[in-house]
N, CA, C and O of each residue as an XYZ file, in Angstrom:
328
protein
N      18.249     18.859    -15.294
C      18.616     17.801    -14.458
C      17.911     17.833    -13.129
O      17.873     18.911    -12.535
N      17.389     16.844    -12.633
C      16.716     16.727    -11.350
C      17.764     16.538    -10.250
O      18.777     15.866    -10.444
N      17.506     17.124     -9.138
C      18.298     16.916     -7.904
C      19.517     17.743     -7.859
O      20.382     17.421     -7.043
N      19.708     18.771     -8.626
C      20.873     19.594     -8.339
C      20.561     20.684     -7.275
O      19.452     20.727     -6.742
N      21.485     21.508     -6.993
C      21.286     22.430     -5.933
C      20.187     23.441     -6.055
O      19.561     23.918     -5.108
N      20.013     23.727     -7.374
C      18.972     24.765     -7.627
C      17.555     24.252     -7.618
O      16.621     25.039     -7.464
N      17.363     22.944     -7.778
C      16.001     22.524     -7.811
C      15.713     21.282     -6.903
O      14.777     20.520     -7.148
N      16.489     21.130     -5.933
C      16.396     19.937     -5.070
C      15.047     19.853     -4.413
O      14.510     18.750     -4.315
N      14.485     20.890     -3.975
C      13.080     20.886     -3.280
C      12.072     20.429     -4.312
O      11.180     19.641     -3.998
N      12.201     20.928     -5.585
C      11.245     20.547     -6.649
C      11.314     19.141     -7.059
O      10.301     18.500     -7.337
N      12.623     18.607     -7.103
C      12.770     17.173     -7.394
C      12.182     16.333     -6.293
O      11.496     15.350     -6.572
N      12.442     16.709     -4.977
C      11.904     15.889     -3.866
C      10.388     15.892     -3.915
O       9.790     14.881     -3.545
N       9.711     16.978     -4.356
C       8.292     17.085     -4.358
C       7.765     16.148     -5.479
O       6.781     15.427     -5.315
N       8.461     16.205     -6.591
C       8.055     15.387     -7.747
C       8.190     13.880     -7.356
O       7.310     13.084     -7.682
N       9.270     13.502     -6.674
C       9.456     12.178     -6.286
C       8.385     11.736     -5.294
O       7.867     10.627     -5.430
N       8.050     12.504     -4.360
C       7.080     12.166     -3.277
C       5.685     12.099     -4.071
O       4.908     11.209     -3.727
N       5.357     12.850     -4.964
C       4.099     12.805     -5.736
C       4.096     11.515     -6.515
O       3.064     10.845     -6.537
N       5.190     11.114     -7.163
C       5.208      9.882     -7.899
C       5.045      8.629     -7.028
O       4.394      7.661     -7.418
N       5.671      8.680     -5.807
C       5.609      7.590     -4.851
C       4.211      7.418     -4.375
O       3.700      6.301     -4.294
N       3.571      8.544     -4.050
C       2.241      8.538     -3.558
C       1.230      7.930     -4.600
O       0.374      7.113     -4.259
N       1.380      8.374     -5.878
C       0.603      7.872     -6.957
C       0.744      6.376     -7.111
O      -0.240      5.661     -7.300
N       1.997      5.901     -7.029
C       2.176      4.436     -7.130
C       1.588      3.734     -5.982
O       1.019      2.658     -6.166
N       1.676      4.247     -4.829
C       1.067      3.617     -3.658
C      -0.443      3.616     -3.821
O      -1.080      2.608     -3.513
N      -1.023      4.665     -4.276
C      -2.488      4.789     -4.459
C      -2.895      3.730     -5.448
O      -3.904      3.061     -5.224
N      -2.166      3.537     -6.536
C      -2.501      2.596     -7.552
C      -2.434      1.142     -7.013
O      -3.329      0.331     -7.253
N      -1.372      0.856     -6.298
C      -1.275     -0.522     -5.678
C      -2.390     -0.758     -4.675
O      -2.955     -1.850     -4.628
N      -2.727      0.279     -3.845
C      -3.837      0.031     -2.952
C      -5.131     -0.190     -3.643
O      -5.910     -1.041     -3.212
N      -5.420      0.555     -4.734
C      -6.648      0.282     -5.478
C      -6.688     -1.124     -5.962
O      -7.763     -1.724     -5.961
N      -5.592     -1.694     -6.375
C      -5.531     -3.130     -6.705
C      -5.662     -4.145     -5.693
O      -6.223     -5.213     -5.934
N      -5.169     -3.859     -4.567
C      -5.168     -4.910     -3.514
C      -6.350     -4.785     -2.500
O      -6.664     -5.721     -1.765
N      -6.966     -3.619     -2.498
C      -8.013     -3.470     -1.613
C      -9.211     -4.432     -1.823
O      -9.766     -4.920     -0.839
N      -9.609     -4.707     -3.038
C     -10.631     -5.624     -3.231
C     -10.337     -7.050     -2.712
O     -11.205     -7.790     -2.247
N      -8.954     -7.380     -2.843
C      -8.655     -8.716     -2.221
C      -8.733     -8.647     -0.753
O      -9.206     -9.593     -0.124
N      -8.278     -7.537     -0.142
C      -8.390     -7.440      1.286
C      -9.888     -7.523      1.751
O     -10.205     -8.220      2.715
N     -10.748     -6.831      1.074
C     -12.140     -6.867      1.369
C     -12.666     -8.255      1.302
O     -13.393     -8.672      2.203
N     -12.330     -9.018      0.250
C     -12.792    -10.404      0.175
C     -12.300    -11.239      1.286
O     -13.054    -12.067      1.797
N     -11.034    -11.071      1.715
C     -10.499    -11.816      2.780
C     -11.245    -11.552      4.080
O     -11.596    -12.454      4.840
N     -11.478    -10.162      4.301
C     -12.208     -9.808      5.509
C     -13.641    -10.305      5.523
O     -14.182    -10.684      6.562
N     -14.252    -10.293      4.320
C     -15.612    -10.785      4.242
C     -15.742    -12.310      4.527
O     -16.669    -12.766      5.196
N     -14.750    -13.074      3.973
C     -14.647    -14.456      4.200
C     -14.467    -14.834      5.652
O     -15.043    -15.827      6.096
N     -13.656    -14.049      6.439
C     -13.444    -14.338      7.802
C     -13.338    -13.103      8.567
O     -12.245    -12.548      8.684
N     -14.405    -12.630      9.100
C     -14.554    -11.375      9.791
C     -13.755    -11.328     11.085
O     -13.528    -10.240     11.615
N     -13.326    -12.459     11.606
C     -12.572    -12.498     12.815
C     -11.035    -12.244     12.666
O     -10.269    -12.154     13.625
N     -10.681    -12.141     11.380
C      -9.186    -11.918     11.208
C      -8.741    -10.517     11.596
O      -9.406     -9.514     11.338
N      -7.542    -10.509     12.251
C      -6.952     -9.203     12.600
C      -5.970     -8.830     11.443
O      -5.867     -9.545     10.445
N      -5.304     -7.765     11.606
C      -4.351     -7.294     10.482
C      -3.373     -8.348     10.171
O      -3.093     -8.541      8.988
N      -2.770     -9.117     11.178
C      -1.845    -10.115     10.836
C      -2.405    -11.215     10.070
O      -1.738    -11.759      9.189
N      -3.681    -11.605     10.372
C      -4.361    -12.629      9.633
C      -4.555    -12.242      8.225
O      -4.335    -13.055      7.327
N      -4.954    -11.046      7.987
C      -5.150    -10.563      6.596
C      -3.740    -10.624      5.915
O      -3.635    -11.077      4.775
N      -2.725    -10.197      6.573
C      -1.377    -10.258      6.002
C      -1.002    -11.700      5.634
O      -0.459    -11.953      4.559
N      -1.296    -12.628      6.529
C      -0.978    -13.981      6.292
C      -1.755    -14.573      5.017
O      -1.236    -15.353      4.218
N      -3.036    -14.106      4.942
C      -3.839    -14.561      3.848
C      -3.367    -14.049      2.449
O      -3.380    -14.741      1.430
N      -2.941    -12.726      2.526
C      -2.323    -12.219      1.256
C      -0.989    -12.855      0.904
O      -0.680    -13.035     -0.274
N      -0.234    -13.181      1.863
C       1.007    -13.920      1.636
C       0.817    -15.319      1.127
O       1.560    -15.825      0.286
N      -0.245    -15.940      1.694
C      -0.537    -17.347      1.185
C      -1.070    -17.326     -0.158
O      -0.979    -18.343     -0.845
N      -1.664    -16.192     -0.647
C      -2.177    -16.141     -1.996
C      -1.039    -15.724     -2.951
O      -1.217    -15.673     -4.168
N       0.112    -15.434     -2.375
C       1.244    -15.003     -3.244
C       1.157    -13.504     -3.704
O       1.808    -13.133     -4.680
N       0.374    -12.664     -3.020
C       0.265    -11.344     -3.287
C       1.432    -10.586     -2.633
O       1.697    -10.767     -1.444
N       2.092     -9.781     -3.366
C       3.179     -9.077     -2.851
C       2.829     -7.594     -2.537
O       1.845     -7.073     -3.062
N       3.598     -6.949     -1.721
C       3.422     -5.556     -1.366
C       3.841     -4.747     -2.601
O       4.304     -5.304     -3.596
N       3.665     -3.397     -2.513
C       4.070     -2.558     -3.580
C       5.505     -2.642     -3.858
O       5.897     -2.497     -5.016
N       6.315     -2.860     -2.911
C       7.807     -2.932     -3.072
C       8.191     -4.430     -3.313
O       9.382     -4.729     -3.404
N       7.273     -5.318     -3.412
C       7.630     -6.713     -3.708
C       7.841     -7.589     -2.518
O       8.247     -8.739     -2.687
N       7.607     -7.148     -1.393
C       7.972     -7.832     -0.128
C       6.702     -8.645      0.368
O       5.656     -8.700     -0.280
N       6.894     -9.226      1.503
C       5.766     -9.903      2.257
C       4.955     -8.885      3.055
O       5.421     -7.831      3.486
N       3.716     -9.294      3.209
C       2.720     -8.477      3.971
C       2.968     -8.651      5.475
O       3.375     -9.726      5.916
N       2.727     -7.607      6.252
C       2.829     -7.661      7.660
C       1.617     -6.819      8.131
O       1.022     -6.096      7.332
N       1.264     -6.914      9.397
C       0.074     -6.237      9.950
C       0.122     -4.733      9.573
O      -0.879     -4.154      9.152
N       1.329     -4.115      9.741
C       1.460     -2.709      9.552
C       1.249     -2.335      8.066
O       0.653     -1.303      7.758
N       1.731     -3.164      7.185
C       1.442     -2.890      5.802
C      -0.032     -2.979      5.404
O      -0.519     -2.202      4.583
N      -0.689     -3.889      5.972
C      -2.162     -3.999      5.750
C      -2.861     -2.796      6.284
O      -3.744     -2.214      5.654
N      -2.399     -2.405      7.585
C      -3.035     -1.191      8.131
C      -2.814      0.075      7.342
O      -3.700      0.922      7.234
N      -1.579      0.199      6.770
C      -1.324      1.361      5.935
C      -2.156      1.382      4.704
O      -2.595      2.469      4.328
N      -2.425      0.279      4.023
C      -3.214      0.258      2.937
C      -4.690      0.585      3.313
O      -5.342      1.382      2.640
N      -5.176     -0.015      4.347
C      -6.591      0.279      4.824
C      -6.666      1.797      5.186
O      -7.675      2.424      4.864
N      -5.707      2.374      5.799
C      -5.742      3.782      6.180
C      -5.723      4.716      4.874
O      -6.341      5.780      4.834
N      -4.992      4.239      3.858
C      -4.897      4.928      2.603
C      -6.322      4.990      2.050
O      -6.754      6.031      1.553
N      -7.045      3.879      2.137
C      -8.396      3.824      1.607
C      -9.267      4.773      2.481
O     -10.077      5.516      1.926
N      -9.137      4.769      3.668
C      -9.945      5.651      4.544
C      -9.756      7.099      4.174
O     -10.712      7.874      4.142
N      -8.573      7.447      3.906
C      -8.204      8.848      3.557
C      -8.754      9.266      2.177
O      -8.896     10.456      1.896
N      -9.064      8.262      1.313
C      -9.553      8.558     -0.017
C     -11.050      8.803      0.005
O     -11.575      9.432     -0.914
N     -11.741      8.337      1.002
C     -13.188      8.458      0.989
C     -13.684      9.780      1.651
O     -14.889     10.024      1.715
């Protein structure tokens, strides 16, 4: 059983790894769209990219609306992967 007193740290580590893997997968899917948006209008800031994603009906990994900070986080995730 996960999360009992004897293996709580192990369960938390597994959950964090699963969350990171899901975030990486979502970032791989949405990054090409972000790049297309940035290529189409290089003057867009993070909020502008978020607005474009929302206008296209693209949802965040948790199913919410995009904000400048969520765009920034995905872009940073990409920078860390290279």
